[in-house]
N, C-alpha and C positions, 0 to 999 in steps of 0.2 A: 557429637564432633567432635566440639567447641574443647567442652568441658574433660574429656576425654585425655585431649592433648595436651592439658596444659596443667603441668604438677601443683599439686596443692598450694605448696611455697613459691610461687610465682603470682597463685591466684592472691596470696598474702601480700607478698611485695608487691602489684601491684596496688590493690587496696590501699594501703601504706600508702604508697611515693603520689596515689593520686588526688587521697584526700587532703597534702600536705598545702599543695599550690593554692588551694583556696586562699586564705587570709592572705598568701602573699601577693598574688593576685592584685589583689584589691587595695593594700598598701603600696605594690607598685605603679598602680591606676593613676592612686591617687599622688604619688612620688613622681610618678615620671621617668622612676627611674626603671628599665626593664632588668639592670643584672641585678637585681633584687631577687626578681622571680626564675633567669634562667637555668641556674642551676639546678633548679626545682624540677624546671622543664626538662632540661637534659636528663634529667634520672627517669622522667615517665617515658621518653623516647626511646632512653637504652632497654626497659624494660617492655615497651611493646612491641620492638625490634624482633628480644626474643620469642618473644608470645608467636609474632610473626613467621618464624622461623621454624618452631617446632607444628605449625598450624599448617603451615605448606608444606612439612614432610609429612605430616599423618593425612592431609587429604591430597598429598602428589601436584601443590597448586606450590607457584610463584610467592613466596612470600609477602607478595604487593595483593597478591591476585588471594591471598589468604583473609587478610586483612579487606580487602572489597567486599568478598562473600559473606563476612559476620557482619558489615555495613549495610550492604544492599546486596543482599541476598539472587545468586545468577548470574550476576554481572560481573565480568572481567575486562580487563584491563583492554585488550585486543577492541571490546567491544566499545569502550569509553573513548579509546584512538579514534576511533571510526567517526563516532560522533563528532569529535573535537577539529579532527580534519574536516568535516563536513560543514561544522562552525565557523572552521577559518577560514572556508573559501566566500563566505559574505560576511561575515560580521563585519570588516574594516569597513568595506564598503557603505553599509549600513550604518555604522559612526559615521564619515566621513558626510555622509546625510542628514544624519540626526541632529551635527553640529552646524551644518550649512543653515539647516532651517531651523536652529534656535538666535544662532548669533543676527537672523534676520527679522526675528521678532522677539525684542527687548522684552526686559520681566522686568516688572516694579517689586525691589524688594518686599516684604516682608517681617515689619517688626509690632516690635511692643514690648508688654510683659502678659503672660499668659500663665495664671494659677496653676498647680498640682491639680489642685478639686476642682477646676474647671475643666480643664486639661479630661481631669477619669472619667465625670460626668458624660463630658462627649462622646469618649469611649466607648463607656456601658453600653447609652443608646446606642449609638454603631453596631454594637456587638452583637446586643439585642434584634437590633434589626436585620440583621443578617444571620441571626439562628443560630447564636451560641445560647444554649443550655442552660441558663442564670441556676435552674434547678439539679445541674448536676456537676454547680462550677464556678471559678470566681476568680477574679481578675484583680491583682493585687500589686507591686512595685520591686524592684531589684536593680541589680548595679547594672544588670545585663536581661534581657528578655530572654523570659523559656517557660516553657510549659513542661507538667509534672503530674503524677497522678495515673489515674484509673478509669475506664470509661465512665467507672458509677461518680466519679470525684476528682473532674480536671482542673489544673491548676493553671492558672495564663499571669505570667507579667510582664510587665514591660517600665520604662526610663520615660519620666517626664523631664523634660528641659523647657523653665520659666522662660527662655527667651524664642524657643521655637518652637512651637503650634504644633507641626505633623510630627515630628520624630517619635512620641510615644503614643501618638492613635497608630501611626503605618507598624510600628513595636507589637501594639494590641493585638493590631488586624492580624501580620504575620501571625501571630501563637494563636489565634484565634482560626485560622485554617491547621494547625496543627491540629489543635483541639477538636475541631468538628471531626476528623477525621480518626482520629481517637476515639469520641464516643460513638460514631457509624461503627466500629467494628462489631461483627456479629454475635451480641450477648448469649446465645445458646454454646455457643463455645468459646467463651471467653478463658475457660481452664486449659485451651488445646492449644498446639502449636498452632494449627488449623485458625484457631483467632487471632494472633496477633498480628500486629501492621510486618507489613512487605519491608521494609527497613528505611531508611534514613533518604534516600535519594525519593522513595515515592511522599513520605514527607513533606520534605521538602517541596516538593511539587506543588502538593495540595497548600502550603503555608503560602509561598510563591506565586501563586493562581492567584489568590487574595489580595495579597500587600502587592502585587506589579504588576497582575492583567486588570484587574473589579477594581481598586482603588486608586489607581493612574487612569482608568477610563473618563470620556465626558462625563459618560451619563455618572460616574459616581460622585463627581464634582460640582455636576448640577442639584444634585439630591446631598452635598456636602453643603454648599453655602448658605443656607438658609439656617441649618444647623450651627455653618460657624456664628453667624451674625445673634442668633440664641443667646448660644454659649459663651459666647465673648463677645457681643456688643460690638461690634467691628463692622465699620462700613469705608467707602471711600475706592480709588478706581483700585486698588491694589487688591482688594477682596474681591471684583469682578471675576464672574465662570471663566472669561478668557484669560486672565493672569493669571488664575489658580489653576490652571490649568497647566499653563505656559510652564508654571516654576514649578 
């Protein structure tokens, strides 16, 4: 349906427009000049709006719902609005509770230099422990973490900051959630539509389950503490289980 509704000329223009900004984004990120990247982003936005209009007309959906359906099949903006309405009733109070608890428990800062090689070794050990199949995938580095590939060869990347020991680890484990979902798709249906993933919302639920629920739990911090001592040779009150959990 999506393919039939998209003219070949628009497919070509979108492909070209989406490939140009990548290098410009890297340059703008380095220089801090968003204006160098903005015109390329603007072109992509205009073309995606054209595509949304065509898909919406083809499938009797609003342009936004047409894009949502491509991103997360079967989901509508009405359902999204209902979810956010429910969250809107609970989150403000929860945020206030969390901030009050954080203020009541001062956190000792974690400082030092943590080489990329040591961070990578730590990430590899934990990825293996949580089930990442290194016989069907690998970990590399990039300017921004991502997961690509196919179930038999899935590539995960992260970005290490030598002044911050957790950013690269959490990035790697976030992408591990994506990867484990991808390699878990049924191989007998690999060449069929039913064997594909069910959209980015479900994909992100698996990556955030790993990063935000598993990796920020006290049980994970208890598991992580001796590994930090092993790979980084650290000690002191800032590396205690309580302070790591609060961090």
